C-alpha positions as CSV (number, residue, x, y, z in Angstrom):
1,X,-14.3,-18.8,0.5
2,X,-10.6,-18.9,0.6
3,X,-8.8,-15.6,0.8
4,X,-6.5,-14.8,-2.2
5,X,-2.8,-14.7,-1.7
6,X,-2.8,-11.0,-2.6
7,X,-5.0,-10.1,0.3
8,X,-2.7,-12.2,2.9
9,X,0.3,-10.2,1.5
10,X,-1.7,-6.7,2.0
11,X,-2.3,-7.9,5.7
12,X,1.0,-8.9,6.4
13,X,2.5,-5.8,4.9
14,X,0.1,-3.7,7.1
15,X,1.4,-5.5,10.1
16,X,5.0,-5.2,9.3
17,X,4.8,-1.4,8.6
18,X,2.5,-0.5,11.6
19,X,4.8,-2.5,13.9
20,X,7.7,-0.3,12.6
21,X,5.8,3.1,12.9
22,X,4.1,2.1,16.4
23,X,1.7,4.1,18.2
24,X,1.9,7.1,20.8
25,X,1.0,6.6,24.3
26,X,-0.8,9.8,25.5
27,X,-4.5,10.3,26.4
28,X,-4.9,13.9,25.1
29,X,-7.8,14.4,22.4
30,X,-6.4,14.7,18.9
31,X,-8.5,16.0,15.9
32,X,-6.9,17.2,12.7
33,X,-8.5,20.3,11.2
34,X,-6.2,20.9,8.1
35,X,-5.6,18.1,5.4
36,X,-3.5,17.6,2.5
37,X,-4.2,15.4,-0.4
38,X,-1.8,12.7,-1.3
39,X,-2.3,11.2,-4.8
40,X,-0.5,8.4,-6.8
41,X,-1.3,6.8,-10.0
42,X,-3.9,4.3,-8.1
43,X,-5.8,6.4,-5.4
44,X,-6.0,9.8,-3.6
45,X,-6.6,10.1,0.1
46,X,-6.3,13.3,2.4
47,X,-4.2,13.0,5.4
48,X,-3.4,15.8,8.5
49,X,-1.1,18.2,7.2
50,X,1.3,17.6,10.2
51,X,2.0,13.8,9.6
52,X,4.8,12.6,7.7
53,X,4.3,10.7,4.4
54,X,6.4,7.4,3.9
55,X,6.2,5.8,0.7
56,X,7.4,2.2,-0.2
57,X,8.2,2.2,-3.9
58,X,8.6,-1.6,-3.6
59,X,4.9,-2.4,-3.2
60,X,3.4,1.0,-3.8
61,X,2.1,1.3,-0.3
62,X,2.0,4.7,1.5
63,X,2.0,5.4,5.3
64,X,1.1,8.6,7.0
65,X,2.8,9.1,10.5
66,X,1.6,11.2,13.1
67,X,4.1,13.6,15.0
68,X,5.3,12.8,18.4
69,X,3.1,14.3,20.9
70,X,6.1,14.6,23.4
71,X,9.8,13.4,24.0
72,X,8.4,10.3,25.6
73,X,6.4,9.5,22.5
74,X,8.4,6.4,21.5
75,X,5.6,5.3,19.2
76,X,3.2,7.1,16.9
77,X,0.0,6.5,15.2
78,X,-0.1,5.6,11.6
79,X,-2.5,5.1,8.4
80,X,-1.3,2.8,6.0
81,X,-2.8,2.5,2.5
82,X,-2.0,-0.5,0.2
83,X,-3.3,-1.8,-3.0
84,X,-2.9,-5.1,-5.0
85,X,-4.2,-6.5,-8.3
86,X,-6.5,-9.3,-7.8
87,X,-6.7,-12.5,-9.7
88,X,-10.2,-12.9,-11.5
89,X,-11.4,-15.5,-9.1
90,X,-10.9,-13.1,-6.2
91,X,-12.9,-10.2,-7.7
92,X,-15.8,-10.6,-5.6
93,X,-17.3,-8.3,-2.4
94,X,-14.9,-8.1,0.2
95,X,-17.8,-9.4,2.8
96,X,-17.2,-12.9,1.0
97,X,-13.7,-12.8,2.6
98,X,-14.3,-11.5,6.0
99,X,-13.8,-14.8,7.6
100,X,-10.8,-15.5,5.8
101,X,-9.2,-12.0,6.5
102,X,-10.3,-12.3,10.3
103,X,-8.4,-15.9,10.5
104,X,-5.4,-14.5,8.7
105,X,-5.1,-11.6,11.3
106,X,-5.5,-13.9,14.1
107,X,-2.6,-16.3,12.7
108,X,-0.5,-13.4,12.3
109,X,-0.8,-11.8,15.8
110,X,-2.0,-14.5,18.3
111,X,-3.7,-12.8,21.1
112,X,-5.5,-10.3,18.9
113,X,-9.2,-10.4,18.9
114,X,-11.8,-9.0,16.6
115,X,-13.9,-6.4,18.3
116,X,-16.4,-5.4,15.6
117,X,-16.8,-5.7,11.9
118,X,-19.0,-3.4,9.9
119,X,-20.1,-3.1,6.3
120,X,-19.7,0.7,5.1
121,X,-19.5,2.9,1.9
122,X,-16.7,5.0,0.8
123,X,-17.3,7.2,-2.0
124,X,-19.9,4.8,-3.5
125,X,-17.6,1.6,-2.9
126,X,-18.7,-1.1,-0.5
127,X,-16.2,-1.5,2.0
128,X,-15.7,-3.9,4.9
129,X,-14.3,-2.6,8.2
130,X,-12.6,-4.7,11.0
131,X,-11.5,-3.5,14.5
132,X,-9.3,-5.6,16.6
133,X,-7.2,-5.4,19.6
134,X,-4.2,-7.2,21.1
135,X,-0.7,-6.6,22.7
136,X,2.7,-5.6,21.0
137,X,5.8,-5.1,23.0
138,X,3.9,-5.0,26.1
139,X,1.7,-2.1,24.6
140,X,-2.2,-2.8,24.1
141,X,-2.9,-1.9,20.4
142,X,-6.0,-1.2,18.4
143,X,-6.1,-1.8,14.6
144,X,-8.9,-0.4,12.3
145,X,-8.7,-2.1,9.1
146,X,-10.9,-1.1,5.9
147,X,-10.9,-3.2,2.7
148,X,-12.3,-2.0,-0.7
149,X,-12.4,-3.8,-4.0
150,X,-13.0,-2.1,-7.4
151,X,-12.7,-4.0,-10.6
152,X,-9.4,-5.9,-10.4
153,X,-8.0,-3.8,-7.5
154,X,-8.2,-4.4,-3.7
155,X,-7.4,-1.7,-1.5
156,X,-6.6,-1.8,2.4
157,X,-6.5,1.2,4.7
158,X,-5.4,0.5,8.2
159,X,-4.9,2.6,11.2
160,X,-2.8,1.8,14.3
161,X,-2.8,3.3,17.8
162,X,-2.3,2.3,21.3
163,X,-5.6,0.9,22.6
164,X,-7.8,3.6,24.4
165,X,-6.6,6.3,22.1
166,X,-8.9,4.9,19.0
167,X,-11.9,7.3,20.4
168,X,-9.6,10.3,20.4
169,X,-8.5,9.7,16.7
170,X,-12.0,8.7,15.4
171,X,-12.8,11.8,13.7
172,X,-9.4,12.1,11.9
173,X,-9.5,8.4,11.0
174,X,-13.2,8.9,9.7
175,X,-11.9,11.9,7.6
176,X,-8.9,10.3,6.0
177,X,-10.9,7.0,5.1
178,X,-13.9,8.9,3.7
179,X,-11.5,10.9,1.5
180,X,-10.4,8.0,0.0
181,X,-10.8,8.0,-4.0
182,X,-9.8,5.3,-6.5
183,X,-8.3,6.8,-9.8
184,X,-9.5,5.5,-12.9
């Protein structure tokens, strides 16, 4: 099944924001214990209280940027959430678009490889999660993208970090992703 134009735009925007925000380069374990709720007219999500919120009024996306871990930390981890209205023909389960999403990600970032895909449920909604890794600016990067669809709206939640740091942020990423709620 062909991937809708709206989903391609969501993937492209995620890459642009994650490239701009970057990822840290330390190995210390990080687990957020305090969270704050972010809410707009489409969704709510919890994020670590010490992370910065960066809203994009043009496309309605929001990114949460981790604080620098040291003065040498040139890149920081980030979580981005985007939404888009889907055309009628695109309103089917995300699993139907898995191959198209993967192909689009590979075209946008040559050298990035899918490590894992999984189906999960977030607040009673089916979701598709894709983990892929590759090199950007001579740094090995890992991306964890989660896609959800409800009615006529598609959502993408993305996390970017230095490869090797995914495990140290796993608990925080899970808490943030599982807190995601679509507002009606």
